[in-house]
C-alpha positions, 0 to 999 in steps of 0.5 A: 494449489499450495503444493504447486506453489511449494513445488515451484518457489520452495527452496530447502534451506533457504535462497543463497544471498547472491541468487535471484528470486524466482520470477512470476508472471507480470500483473496484467488483465486478465491476471495469469492463473499462477499469479492469481493463485500466489495472491490468494495464498500469500494474503491467506498466509499473511492473515493466518500467521498474524492470528496465530497465538491470540484471539484479537482481531486482525486487519489488512491494509490495501492501495486502491491504486494497485487494482489487479491484485485486489480481488484475489488478495481480498478472497485470500485474506477472507479465507483466513477470516480477516477481521477488518479490511482497510483501503487507501490511495484512491476511492474504494467505492465498490469494495464493500460490495466485493466483500459481501459477494465473496462472503456468499461465495459469488464472483466479483468484478472491479473496474480497472483504471485505463489511461486513454479509455473511451467513455464506453470501454469497460475494462474489468478484472474478475475473480470467481471464487467457485472457479478458483476452488473448483466447486462450491466455495465456502461461505465466509465471514465478511470483514468490516471495511474502513476506507482510508480518507482525508476529507469529509467530502469523500467520507460523505460520497462513499457513504451515499454511493458505495456498493454496500455498507461502510463500517467506519473511516480511518481519517489520515493527516498529511504526517502519516507515513507511506502514501499521503493525500495531496493537498487540496487545490493546486500543489505548492511546494515549500522551500525544502520541496515538500507539498504545503498543506493548509487549513483546507486539508484539516478535516472538520471533526464536527462533521465527521461526528455528524456522519454517524459512523465510527472513525479513527484518526491517524498521523502523529497519534502515537502519544497518550495525549493525542489519543486522548485528544482524538477520543474528545473529538469523537473518534473511536480510537487511533491508527498508529503505524510508525511506532510499530514499524520500529518494534522487535516484531515488525518485518522491517529489516533489523539493520534499517530499524537499528539505524533509524532508531539510532538517528532518532535518539540523536535528533538526526532523523527526518521524514521528507514528504516526497511529491514525486518518488511514488509512481502512483502520483501520491506524495509519499513519505520518505526517511532520509537515510544514507545508502538508501534510495532517499539519497539522490546520488544513490537513486541516480546510480540504480539502473531502472528496471520494472520486474515486479510490476505491481504499480504499472498503470494501464493505458489503451494502445492504438489497436484498442488492447491494453499496454502497461507502463510505470514512470519508474521504469526505464525512461526510454521504455515509458516514453516508447509506450506513450508516456511523457518523459517529464512524468519519469522525473525522480520517480522511484521503484517502490515495488523493489524498494519496499521488498528490500525494506524487509529484507527481501531485496532482488538480486540483479545481474552481476550481483546488483541488489536492490536498495531500500527506501524507508517510509515512516510518519513525522513521529519517527523524529522521536521514535526512539522515545519508546526505548528503554534506557540503555537499549 
């Protein structure tokens, strides 16, 4: 499998900056074998490299909304002995059972969310380790599983109804980077256009403690006093993202890191909770940075294209087959597939933008290069505090 991927994608000396990346199949159901292999190998490599040079533990974080890559991605990470699996942006009720089955070398399935599906429809993705390896698959260590939640009610439901055991929770507040849970109740926006979070969105720490499983707090916890506060609340620790996103070892493009750190040092950077940017429908933190898709004029100048397709949503067509659409794709295509035009308003192609964030932008016809859309938590305002004087 590895040699097949090398033969198809490896370029001796690296890709020329003006050349596009080679295309691969778009995610669809059933998953193309070539894409399945890419998901397994890429997740294996990600974890394998993260484990080099130390004996610490390594975790990997997935979005429940990105469903088609989930099974082969999990298996690839487990082949590299990933220690922890985290998952948010949805309700990952069946993931613990998937981990159990993969650890024993058994096949697993996941229900695929399909817009317009009937109650008796049964659209599922499937991954069989035996079929993938062409023989008897290895018995693997079962990683610990931490759902990312924003309410005690979701944590309680998962503990009662999950298909397998849950090892704890990441309790994430609305100041964290990336995707955020929407406010509970009716969505209201403030004068800047950001979602308004209120008392109902504050997680009850006493109730979390009563659940009897470890939990970690996330969202503006990158300070010693905030860690101490979390420990006093009964948390096992904290999850910190923004501070590490701007460290030297981070894969965020060096120029983006430099610009954000410089702006943070001057007190001129802000993270905006955009209720519409993400095609998933979840609020998404966006760093307001010039010459990125956070600028309205830059966003409007981008020609819409959907060539990666990770956030495409399945829908049931009149002939009962599946179609795939994304509110960030060309508007006329989305509408032609049955989507509503208003659903495309201000949607941004996170698939391409996040690749650009790490210095791997796609190059289109006429040399047009995809632009980044940086995401960070509210702590980005003061992330430069970690820099040494004069750095």
